[in-house]
PyMOL CGO cylinders between C-alpha atoms (Angstrom):
from pymol import cmd
from pymol.cgo import CYLINDER

trace = [
    CYLINDER, 4.18, -12.11, 2.82, 6.95, -10.04, 4.30, 0.3, 1, 1, 1, 1, 1, 1,
    CYLINDER, 6.95, -10.04, 4.30, 8.28, -9.43, 0.62, 0.3, 1, 1, 1, 1, 1, 1,
    CYLINDER, 8.28, -9.43, 0.62, 4.73, -9.03, -0.89, 0.3, 1, 1, 1, 1, 1, 1,
    CYLINDER, 4.73, -9.03, -0.89, 4.90, -5.01, -0.49, 0.3, 1, 1, 1, 1, 1, 1,
    CYLINDER, 4.90, -5.01, -0.49, 8.21, -4.54, -2.34, 0.3, 1, 1, 1, 1, 1, 1,
    CYLINDER, 8.21, -4.54, -2.34, 6.95, -7.21, -4.84, 0.3, 1, 1, 1, 1, 1, 1,
    CYLINDER, 6.95, -7.21, -4.84, 3.76, -4.94, -5.53, 0.3, 1, 1, 1, 1, 1, 1,
    CYLINDER, 3.76, -4.94, -5.53, 6.14, -1.92, -5.76, 0.3, 1, 1, 1, 1, 1, 1,
    CYLINDER, 6.14, -1.92, -5.76, 8.36, -3.34, -8.22, 0.3, 1, 1, 1, 1, 1, 1,
    CYLINDER, 8.36, -3.34, -8.22, 5.71, -4.97, -10.77, 0.3, 1, 1, 1, 1, 1, 1,
    CYLINDER, 5.71, -4.97, -10.77, 3.44, -1.61, -10.64, 0.3, 1, 1, 1, 1, 1, 1,
    CYLINDER, 3.44, -1.61, -10.64, 6.70, 0.53, -11.11, 0.3, 1, 1, 1, 1, 1, 1,
    CYLINDER, 6.70, 0.53, -11.11, 6.13, 0.77, -14.73, 0.3, 1, 1, 1, 1, 1, 1,
    CYLINDER, 6.13, 0.77, -14.73, 2.61, 2.44, -14.22, 0.3, 1, 1, 1, 1, 1, 1,
    CYLINDER, 2.61, 2.44, -14.22, 4.06, 4.90, -11.60, 0.3, 1, 1, 1, 1, 1, 1,
    CYLINDER, 4.06, 4.90, -11.60, 4.46, 8.46, -13.72, 0.3, 1, 1, 1, 1, 1, 1,
    CYLINDER, 4.46, 8.46, -13.72, 5.50, 11.81, -12.89, 0.3, 1, 1, 1, 1, 1, 1,
    CYLINDER, 5.50, 11.81, -12.89, 4.88, 14.86, -14.71, 0.3, 1, 1, 1, 1, 1, 1,
    CYLINDER, 4.88, 14.86, -14.71, 8.09, 16.79, -15.55, 0.3, 1, 1, 1, 1, 1, 1,
    CYLINDER, 8.09, 16.79, -15.55, 8.97, 20.30, -15.72, 0.3, 1, 1, 1, 1, 1, 1,
    CYLINDER, 8.97, 20.30, -15.72, 8.03, 20.42, -19.53, 0.3, 1, 1, 1, 1, 1, 1,
    CYLINDER, 8.03, 20.42, -19.53, 4.74, 18.89, -19.05, 0.3, 1, 1, 1, 1, 1, 1,
    CYLINDER, 4.74, 18.89, -19.05, 5.49, 15.26, -20.21, 0.3, 1, 1, 1, 1, 1, 1,
    CYLINDER, 5.49, 15.26, -20.21, 5.16, 12.60, -17.99, 0.3, 1, 1, 1, 1, 1, 1,
    CYLINDER, 5.16, 12.60, -17.99, 8.10, 10.07, -17.33, 0.3, 1, 1, 1, 1, 1, 1,
    CYLINDER, 8.10, 10.07, -17.33, 8.00, 6.73, -15.19, 0.3, 1, 1, 1, 1, 1, 1,
    CYLINDER, 8.00, 6.73, -15.19, 9.14, 7.72, -11.79, 0.3, 1, 1, 1, 1, 1, 1,
    CYLINDER, 9.14, 7.72, -11.79, 12.14, 5.02, -11.26, 0.3, 1, 1, 1, 1, 1, 1,
    CYLINDER, 12.14, 5.02, -11.26, 13.36, 5.70, -14.84, 0.3, 1, 1, 1, 1, 1, 1,
    CYLINDER, 13.36, 5.70, -14.84, 12.81, 9.25, -16.00, 0.3, 1, 1, 1, 1, 1, 1,
    CYLINDER, 12.81, 9.25, -16.00, 14.06, 8.59, -19.22, 0.3, 1, 1, 1, 1, 1, 1,
    CYLINDER, 14.06, 8.59, -19.22, 10.95, 6.47, -20.34, 0.3, 1, 1, 1, 1, 1, 1,
    CYLINDER, 10.95, 6.47, -20.34, 8.34, 8.56, -21.30, 0.3, 1, 1, 1, 1, 1, 1,
    CYLINDER, 8.34, 8.56, -21.30, 4.85, 7.17, -20.19, 0.3, 1, 1, 1, 1, 1, 1,
    CYLINDER, 4.85, 7.17, -20.19, 2.40, 6.21, -23.40, 0.3, 1, 1, 1, 1, 1, 1,
    CYLINDER, 2.40, 6.21, -23.40, 5.30, 6.06, -25.68, 0.3, 1, 1, 1, 1, 1, 1,
    CYLINDER, 5.30, 6.06, -25.68, 6.05, 3.08, -27.85, 0.3, 1, 1, 1, 1, 1, 1,
    CYLINDER, 6.05, 3.08, -27.85, 8.92, 1.80, -25.55, 0.3, 1, 1, 1, 1, 1, 1,
    CYLINDER, 8.92, 1.80, -25.55, 6.72, 2.00, -22.70, 0.3, 1, 1, 1, 1, 1, 1,
    CYLINDER, 6.72, 2.00, -22.70, 3.47, 0.40, -23.82, 0.3, 1, 1, 1, 1, 1, 1,
    CYLINDER, 3.47, 0.40, -23.82, 6.23, -2.70, -24.32, 0.3, 1, 1, 1, 1, 1, 1,
    CYLINDER, 6.23, -2.70, -24.32, 7.57, -2.15, -20.81, 0.3, 1, 1, 1, 1, 1, 1,
    CYLINDER, 7.57, -2.15, -20.81, 3.61, -1.77, -19.40, 0.3, 1, 1, 1, 1, 1, 1,
    CYLINDER, 3.61, -1.77, -19.40, 2.83, -5.31, -20.57, 0.3, 1, 1, 1, 1, 1, 1,
    CYLINDER, 2.83, -5.31, -20.57, 5.68, -6.77, -18.60, 0.3, 1, 1, 1, 1, 1, 1,
    CYLINDER, 5.68, -6.77, -18.60, 4.37, -4.88, -15.87, 0.3, 1, 1, 1, 1, 1, 1,
    CYLINDER, 4.37, -4.88, -15.87, 0.88, -5.80, -16.29, 0.3, 1, 1, 1, 1, 1, 1,
    CYLINDER, 0.88, -5.80, -16.29, 1.67, -9.73, -16.71, 0.3, 1, 1, 1, 1, 1, 1,
    CYLINDER, 1.67, -9.73, -16.71, 4.15, -9.05, -13.44, 0.3, 1, 1, 1, 1, 1, 1,
    CYLINDER, 4.15, -9.05, -13.44, 1.39, -7.30, -11.52, 0.3, 1, 1, 1, 1, 1, 1,
    CYLINDER, 1.39, -7.30, -11.52, -1.02, -10.52, -12.76, 0.3, 1, 1, 1, 1, 1, 1,
    CYLINDER, -1.02, -10.52, -12.76, 1.20, -12.80, -11.78, 0.3, 1, 1, 1, 1, 1, 1,
    CYLINDER, 1.20, -12.80, -11.78, 2.75, -11.63, -8.28, 0.3, 1, 1, 1, 1, 1, 1,
    CYLINDER, 2.75, -11.63, -8.28, -0.82, -9.86, -7.09, 0.3, 1, 1, 1, 1, 1, 1,
    CYLINDER, -0.82, -9.86, -7.09, -2.78, -12.63, -8.53, 0.3, 1, 1, 1, 1, 1, 1,
    CYLINDER, -2.78, -12.63, -8.53, -0.92, -15.51, -7.50, 0.3, 1, 1, 1, 1, 1, 1,
    CYLINDER, -0.92, -15.51, -7.50, 0.11, -14.32, -4.22, 0.3, 1, 1, 1, 1, 1, 1,
    CYLINDER, 0.11, -14.32, -4.22, -3.83, -13.91, -3.55, 0.3, 1, 1, 1, 1, 1, 1,
    CYLINDER, -3.83, -13.91, -3.55, -4.82, -17.27, -5.08, 0.3, 1, 1, 1, 1, 1, 1,
    CYLINDER, -4.82, -17.27, -5.08, -2.21, -19.12, -3.14, 0.3, 1, 1, 1, 1, 1, 1,
    CYLINDER, -2.21, -19.12, -3.14, -2.67, -17.35, 0.29, 0.3, 1, 1, 1, 1, 1, 1,
    CYLINDER, -2.67, -17.35, 0.29, -6.91, -18.04, -0.04, 0.3, 1, 1, 1, 1, 1, 1,
    CYLINDER, -6.91, -18.04, -0.04, -5.92, -22.06, -0.87, 0.3, 1, 1, 1, 1, 1, 1,
    CYLINDER, -5.92, -22.06, -0.87, -4.11, -22.09, 2.29, 0.3, 1, 1, 1, 1, 1, 1,
    CYLINDER, -4.11, -22.09, 2.29, -6.53, -20.15, 4.22, 0.3, 1, 1, 1, 1, 1, 1,
    CYLINDER, -6.53, -20.15, 4.22, -9.14, -22.71, 3.07, 0.3, 1, 1, 1, 1, 1, 1,
    CYLINDER, -9.14, -22.71, 3.07, -6.69, -25.65, 4.11, 0.3, 1, 1, 1, 1, 1, 1,
    CYLINDER, -6.69, -25.65, 4.11, -5.97, -24.04, 7.75, 0.3, 1, 1, 1, 1, 1, 1,
    CYLINDER, -5.97, -24.04, 7.75, -9.99, -23.58, 7.97, 0.3, 1, 1, 1, 1, 1, 1,
    CYLINDER, -9.99, -23.58, 7.97, -10.41, -27.16, 6.80, 0.3, 1, 1, 1, 1, 1, 1,
    CYLINDER, -10.41, -27.16, 6.80, -7.72, -28.55, 9.14, 0.3, 1, 1, 1, 1, 1, 1,
    CYLINDER, -7.72, -28.55, 9.14, -9.20, -26.15, 11.74, 0.3, 1, 1, 1, 1, 1, 1,
    CYLINDER, -9.20, -26.15, 11.74, -13.16, -27.89, 11.31, 0.3, 1, 1, 1, 1, 1, 1,
    CYLINDER, -13.16, -27.89, 11.31, -11.21, -31.56, 11.25, 0.3, 1, 1, 1, 1, 1, 1,
    CYLINDER, -11.21, -31.56, 11.25, -8.59, -31.36, 14.23, 0.3, 1, 1, 1, 1, 1, 1,
    CYLINDER, -8.59, -31.36, 14.23, -10.20, -29.19, 17.01, 0.3, 1, 1, 1, 1, 1, 1,
    CYLINDER, -10.20, -29.19, 17.01, -8.75, -26.00, 16.41, 0.3, 1, 1, 1, 1, 1, 1,
    CYLINDER, -8.75, -26.00, 16.41, -5.24, -26.79, 14.76, 0.3, 1, 1, 1, 1, 1, 1,
    CYLINDER, -5.24, -26.79, 14.76, -4.28, -25.08, 11.63, 0.3, 1, 1, 1, 1, 1, 1,
    CYLINDER, -4.28, -25.08, 11.63, -2.58, -27.85, 10.04, 0.3, 1, 1, 1, 1, 1, 1,
    CYLINDER, -2.58, -27.85, 10.04, 0.43, -27.90, 7.75, 0.3, 1, 1, 1, 1, 1, 1,
    CYLINDER, 0.43, -27.90, 7.75, -0.31, -24.40, 6.23, 0.3, 1, 1, 1, 1, 1, 1,
    CYLINDER, -0.31, -24.40, 6.23, -0.55, -22.86, 9.62, 0.3, 1, 1, 1, 1, 1, 1,
    CYLINDER, -0.55, -22.86, 9.62, 2.74, -20.50, 8.77, 0.3, 1, 1, 1, 1, 1, 1,
    CYLINDER, 2.74, -20.50, 8.77, 0.10, -18.20, 6.11, 0.3, 1, 1, 1, 1, 1, 1,
    CYLINDER, 0.10, -18.20, 6.11, -1.85, -17.24, 9.05, 0.3, 1, 1, 1, 1, 1, 1,
    CYLINDER, -1.85, -17.24, 9.05, 1.12, -17.13, 11.65, 0.3, 1, 1, 1, 1, 1, 1,
    CYLINDER, 1.12, -17.13, 11.65, 0.21, -14.55, 14.44, 0.3, 1, 1, 1, 1, 1, 1,
    CYLINDER, 0.21, -14.55, 14.44, -3.30, -14.19, 13.39, 0.3, 1, 1, 1, 1, 1, 1,
    CYLINDER, -3.30, -14.19, 13.39, -6.10, -15.39, 15.80, 0.3, 1, 1, 1, 1, 1, 1,
    CYLINDER, -6.10, -15.39, 15.80, -8.27, -18.44, 14.58, 0.3, 1, 1, 1, 1, 1, 1,
    CYLINDER, -8.27, -18.44, 14.58, -11.21, -16.49, 14.02, 0.3, 1, 1, 1, 1, 1, 1,
    CYLINDER, -11.21, -16.49, 14.02, -9.08, -13.84, 11.47, 0.3, 1, 1, 1, 1, 1, 1,
    CYLINDER, -9.08, -13.84, 11.47, -7.22, -16.35, 9.28, 0.3, 1, 1, 1, 1, 1, 1,
    CYLINDER, -7.22, -16.35, 9.28, -8.24, -14.46, 6.34, 0.3, 1, 1, 1, 1, 1, 1,
    CYLINDER, -8.24, -14.46, 6.34, -6.87, -11.06, 7.74, 0.3, 1, 1, 1, 1, 1, 1,
    CYLINDER, -6.87, -11.06, 7.74, -3.57, -11.44, 5.55, 0.3, 1, 1, 1, 1, 1, 1,
    CYLINDER, -3.57, -11.44, 5.55, -5.62, -10.70, 2.25, 0.3, 1, 1, 1, 1, 1, 1,
    CYLINDER, -5.62, -10.70, 2.25, -7.16, -7.68, 3.82, 0.3, 1, 1, 1, 1, 1, 1,
    CYLINDER, -7.16, -7.68, 3.82, -3.55, -6.63, 4.59, 0.3, 1, 1, 1, 1, 1, 1,
    CYLINDER, -3.55, -6.63, 4.59, -2.43, -7.65, 1.08, 0.3, 1, 1, 1, 1, 1, 1,
    CYLINDER, -2.43, -7.65, 1.08, -5.58, -5.89, -0.30, 0.3, 1, 1, 1, 1, 1, 1,
    CYLINDER, -5.58, -5.89, -0.30, -4.66, -2.52, 1.64, 0.3, 1, 1, 1, 1, 1, 1,
    CYLINDER, -4.66, -2.52, 1.64, -0.91, -2.86, 0.21, 0.3, 1, 1, 1, 1, 1, 1,
    CYLINDER, -0.91, -2.86, 0.21, -2.37, -3.13, -3.46, 0.3, 1, 1, 1, 1, 1, 1,
    CYLINDER, -2.37, -3.13, -3.46, -4.87, -0.34, -2.90, 0.3, 1, 1, 1, 1, 1, 1,
    CYLINDER, -4.87, -0.34, -2.90, -1.71, 2.20, -1.76, 0.3, 1, 1, 1, 1, 1, 1,
    CYLINDER, -1.71, 2.20, -1.76, 0.10, 0.97, -4.56, 0.3, 1, 1, 1, 1, 1, 1,
    CYLINDER, 0.10, 0.97, -4.56, -3.03, 2.04, -6.98, 0.3, 1, 1, 1, 1, 1, 1,
    CYLINDER, -3.03, 2.04, -6.98, -3.47, 5.16, -5.62, 0.3, 1, 1, 1, 1, 1, 1,
    CYLINDER, -3.47, 5.16, -5.62, 0.31, 6.38, -6.59, 0.3, 1, 1, 1, 1, 1, 1,
    CYLINDER, 0.31, 6.38, -6.59, -0.66, 5.41, -10.21, 0.3, 1, 1, 1, 1, 1, 1,
    CYLINDER, -0.66, 5.41, -10.21, -4.25, 6.71, -10.32, 0.3, 1, 1, 1, 1, 1, 1,
    CYLINDER, -4.25, 6.71, -10.32, -3.89, 10.09, -8.87, 0.3, 1, 1, 1, 1, 1, 1,
    CYLINDER, -3.89, 10.09, -8.87, -0.42, 10.57, -10.19, 0.3, 1, 1, 1, 1, 1, 1,
    CYLINDER, -0.42, 10.57, -10.19, -1.16, 14.46, -11.40, 0.3, 1, 1, 1, 1, 1, 1,
    CYLINDER, -1.16, 14.46, -11.40, -2.04, 15.30, -7.69, 0.3, 1, 1, 1, 1, 1, 1,
    CYLINDER, -2.04, 15.30, -7.69, -0.03, 14.08, -5.13, 0.3, 1, 1, 1, 1, 1, 1,
    CYLINDER, -0.03, 14.08, -5.13, -1.46, 16.11, -2.54, 0.3, 1, 1, 1, 1, 1, 1,
    CYLINDER, -1.46, 16.11, -2.54, -4.39, 13.75, -3.13, 0.3, 1, 1, 1, 1, 1, 1,
    CYLINDER, -4.39, 13.75, -3.13, -2.27, 10.71, -3.15, 0.3, 1, 1, 1, 1, 1, 1,
    CYLINDER, -2.27, 10.71, -3.15, -1.29, 11.68, 0.15, 0.3, 1, 1, 1, 1, 1, 1,
    CYLINDER, -1.29, 11.68, 0.15, -4.69, 12.65, 1.67, 0.3, 1, 1, 1, 1, 1, 1,
    CYLINDER, -4.69, 12.65, 1.67, -6.17, 9.05, 0.22, 0.3, 1, 1, 1, 1, 1, 1,
    CYLINDER, -6.17, 9.05, 0.22, -3.39, 6.95, 1.27, 0.3, 1, 1, 1, 1, 1, 1,
    CYLINDER, -3.39, 6.95, 1.27, -3.48, 8.30, 4.83, 0.3, 1, 1, 1, 1, 1, 1,
    CYLINDER, -3.48, 8.30, 4.83, -7.10, 7.44, 4.92, 0.3, 1, 1, 1, 1, 1, 1,
    CYLINDER, -7.10, 7.44, 4.92, -6.30, 4.00, 3.64, 0.3, 1, 1, 1, 1, 1, 1,
    CYLINDER, -6.30, 4.00, 3.64, -3.78, 3.67, 6.50, 0.3, 1, 1, 1, 1, 1, 1,
    CYLINDER, -3.78, 3.67, 6.50, -6.50, 5.22, 9.12, 0.3, 1, 1, 1, 1, 1, 1,
    CYLINDER, -6.50, 5.22, 9.12, -9.03, 2.83, 7.93, 0.3, 1, 1, 1, 1, 1, 1,
    CYLINDER, -9.03, 2.83, 7.93, -6.54, -0.30, 8.28, 0.3, 1, 1, 1, 1, 1, 1,
    CYLINDER, -6.54, -0.30, 8.28, -5.71, 1.13, 11.91, 0.3, 1, 1, 1, 1, 1, 1,
    CYLINDER, -5.71, 1.13, 11.91, -9.52, 1.57, 13.37, 0.3, 1, 1, 1, 1, 1, 1,
    CYLINDER, -9.52, 1.57, 13.37, -9.91, -2.05, 11.82, 0.3, 1, 1, 1, 1, 1, 1,
    CYLINDER, -9.91, -2.05, 11.82, -6.72, -3.45, 12.85, 0.3, 1, 1, 1, 1, 1, 1,
    CYLINDER, -6.72, -3.45, 12.85, -8.53, -1.80, 16.42, 0.3, 1, 1, 1, 1, 1, 1,
    CYLINDER, -8.53, -1.80, 16.42, -11.91, -2.96, 16.15, 0.3, 1, 1, 1, 1, 1, 1,
    CYLINDER, -11.91, -2.96, 16.15, -11.53, -6.62, 15.10, 0.3, 1, 1, 1, 1, 1, 1,
    CYLINDER, -11.53, -6.62, 15.10, -7.70, -7.34, 17.24, 0.3, 1, 1, 1, 1, 1, 1,
    CYLINDER, -7.70, -7.34, 17.24, -6.99, -9.72, 14.70, 0.3, 1, 1, 1, 1, 1, 1,
    CYLINDER, -6.99, -9.72, 14.70, -3.43, -10.92, 16.09, 0.3, 1, 1, 1, 1, 1, 1,
    CYLINDER, -3.43, -10.92, 16.09, -2.93, -13.05, 18.73, 0.3, 1, 1, 1, 1, 1, 1,
    CYLINDER, -2.93, -13.05, 18.73, -0.66, -10.77, 20.50, 0.3, 1, 1, 1, 1, 1, 1,
    CYLINDER, -0.66, -10.77, 20.50, -2.05, -7.31, 21.94, 0.3, 1, 1, 1, 1, 1, 1,
    CYLINDER, -2.05, -7.31, 21.94, 1.55, -5.84, 21.39, 0.3, 1, 1, 1, 1, 1, 1,
    CYLINDER, 1.55, -5.84, 21.39, 1.09, -6.80, 17.35, 0.3, 1, 1, 1, 1, 1, 1,
    CYLINDER, 1.09, -6.80, 17.35, -2.39, -4.89, 17.07, 0.3, 1, 1, 1, 1, 1, 1,
    CYLINDER, -2.39, -4.89, 17.07, -0.92, -2.05, 18.83, 0.3, 1, 1, 1, 1, 1, 1,
    CYLINDER, -0.92, -2.05, 18.83, 2.20, -1.82, 17.07, 0.3, 1, 1, 1, 1, 1, 1,
    CYLINDER, 2.20, -1.82, 17.07, -0.14, -2.26, 13.48, 0.3, 1, 1, 1, 1, 1, 1,
    CYLINDER, -0.14, -2.26, 13.48, -2.31, 0.25, 14.78, 0.3, 1, 1, 1, 1, 1, 1,
    CYLINDER, -2.31, 0.25, 14.78, 0.66, 2.90, 15.94, 0.3, 1, 1, 1, 1, 1, 1,
    CYLINDER, 0.66, 2.90, 15.94, 2.60, 2.27, 12.74, 0.3, 1, 1, 1, 1, 1, 1,
    CYLINDER, 2.60, 2.27, 12.74, -0.69, 2.99, 10.36, 0.3, 1, 1, 1, 1, 1, 1,
    CYLINDER, -0.69, 2.99, 10.36, -1.60, 6.03, 12.54, 0.3, 1, 1, 1, 1, 1, 1,
    CYLINDER, -1.60, 6.03, 12.54, 2.05, 7.57, 12.59, 0.3, 1, 1, 1, 1, 1, 1,
    CYLINDER, 2.05, 7.57, 12.59, 2.51, 7.12, 8.75, 0.3, 1, 1, 1, 1, 1, 1,
    CYLINDER, 2.51, 7.12, 8.75, -1.24, 8.53, 8.55, 0.3, 1, 1, 1, 1, 1, 1,
    CYLINDER, -1.24, 8.53, 8.55, 0.01, 11.72, 10.34, 0.3, 1, 1, 1, 1, 1, 1,
    CYLINDER, 0.01, 11.72, 10.34, 3.12, 12.01, 8.51, 0.3, 1, 1, 1, 1, 1, 1,
    CYLINDER, 3.12, 12.01, 8.51, 1.42, 11.79, 5.16, 0.3, 1, 1, 1, 1, 1, 1,
    CYLINDER, 1.42, 11.79, 5.16, -1.14, 14.65, 6.52, 0.3, 1, 1, 1, 1, 1, 1,
    CYLINDER, -1.14, 14.65, 6.52, 1.53, 16.86, 7.75, 0.3, 1, 1, 1, 1, 1, 1,
    CYLINDER, 1.53, 16.86, 7.75, 3.01, 16.51, 4.39, 0.3, 1, 1, 1, 1, 1, 1,
    CYLINDER, 3.01, 16.51, 4.39, 0.11, 17.15, 2.62, 0.3, 1, 1, 1, 1, 1, 1,
    CYLINDER, 0.11, 17.15, 2.62, -0.92, 20.07, 4.91, 0.3, 1, 1, 1, 1, 1, 1,
    CYLINDER, -0.92, 20.07, 4.91, 2.44, 21.71, 4.69, 0.3, 1, 1, 1, 1, 1, 1,
    CYLINDER, 2.44, 21.71, 4.69, 2.65, 21.79, 0.82, 0.3, 1, 1, 1, 1, 1, 1,
    CYLINDER, 2.65, 21.79, 0.82, 5.46, 19.60, 0.41, 0.3, 1, 1, 1, 1, 1, 1,
    CYLINDER, 5.46, 19.60, 0.41, 3.39, 17.36, -2.05, 0.3, 1, 1, 1, 1, 1, 1,
    CYLINDER, 3.39, 17.36, -2.05, 2.91, 20.21, -4.40, 0.3, 1, 1, 1, 1, 1, 1,
    CYLINDER, 2.91, 20.21, -4.40, 7.12, 20.62, -4.84, 0.3, 1, 1, 1, 1, 1, 1,
    CYLINDER, 7.12, 20.62, -4.84, 7.07, 24.38, -5.13, 0.3, 1, 1, 1, 1, 1, 1,
    CYLINDER, 7.07, 24.38, -5.13, 8.38, 24.34, -1.33, 0.3, 1, 1, 1, 1, 1, 1,
    CYLINDER, 8.38, 24.34, -1.33, 11.99, 23.61, -0.70, 0.3, 1, 1, 1, 1, 1, 1,
    CYLINDER, 11.99, 23.61, -0.70, 12.02, 23.45, 3.12, 0.3, 1, 1, 1, 1, 1, 1,
    CYLINDER, 12.02, 23.45, 3.12, 9.88, 23.51, 6.00, 0.3, 1, 1, 1, 1, 1, 1,
    CYLINDER, 9.88, 23.51, 6.00, 10.30, 27.16, 6.90, 0.3, 1, 1, 1, 1, 1, 1,
    CYLINDER, 10.30, 27.16, 6.90, 9.33, 27.93, 3.40, 0.3, 1, 1, 1, 1, 1, 1,
    CYLINDER, 9.33, 27.93, 3.40, 6.43, 25.94, 3.55, 0.3, 1, 1, 1, 1, 1, 1,
    CYLINDER, 6.43, 25.94, 3.55, 5.11, 27.58, 6.93, 0.3, 1, 1, 1, 1, 1, 1,
    CYLINDER, 5.11, 27.58, 6.93, 5.84, 30.65, 5.50, 0.3, 1, 1, 1, 1, 1, 1,
    CYLINDER, 5.84, 30.65, 5.50, 3.67, 29.98, 2.52, 0.3, 1, 1, 1, 1, 1, 1,
    CYLINDER, 3.67, 29.98, 2.52, 0.72, 28.02, 4.67, 0.3, 1, 1, 1, 1, 1, 1,
    CYLINDER, 0.72, 28.02, 4.67, 1.20, 31.26, 7.15, 0.3, 1, 1, 1, 1, 1, 1,
    CYLINDER, 1.20, 31.26, 7.15, 0.44, 33.66, 4.53, 0.3, 1, 1, 1, 1, 1, 1,
    CYLINDER, 0.44, 33.66, 4.53, -2.55, 32.10, 2.97, 0.3, 1, 1, 1, 1, 1, 1,
    CYLINDER, -2.55, 32.10, 2.97, -4.50, 31.90, 6.65, 0.3, 1, 1, 1, 1, 1, 1,
    CYLINDER, -4.50, 31.90, 6.65, -4.25, 35.75, 6.65, 0.3, 1, 1, 1, 1, 1, 1,
]
cmd.load_cgo(trace, "trace")
């Protein structure tokens, strides 16, 4: 699952559009491709198939492996069996937590697609998702090492704080060129 986030990002790439100064929307990674154009629709079919294949097959394969792990644990007195790699690092009671992590990655990518016209909303919603993830890890402690739980909480919360600061300073709207400009505008709005 190390490469899963990258696979999701690449399979959804054709659906991430950004508005250009002239008002048209182009694919973020390929600005020469106009979103919703005939050429884009041809590429979108491939992107949709890739998304279904990568995301769908990952969930199916992981759920299948998790079922095998749980079955092995029933039959072999807690031993996870030959599919233990699918839940490596997770406590036995949280074998399915890897599906929660994968779902978080999918939702974060979908936020970029759905909220394409509102970068600030993208930042706030993404931060909320990461805070929810951190709170879930804190409450459930799904990993078998306390340090991994702590690392997950810190990284999710640190990223959420950066997203909130970015949204709050106005960098997402593209009108500010540097930190001092954003702070100056922010200071003027508060008076």
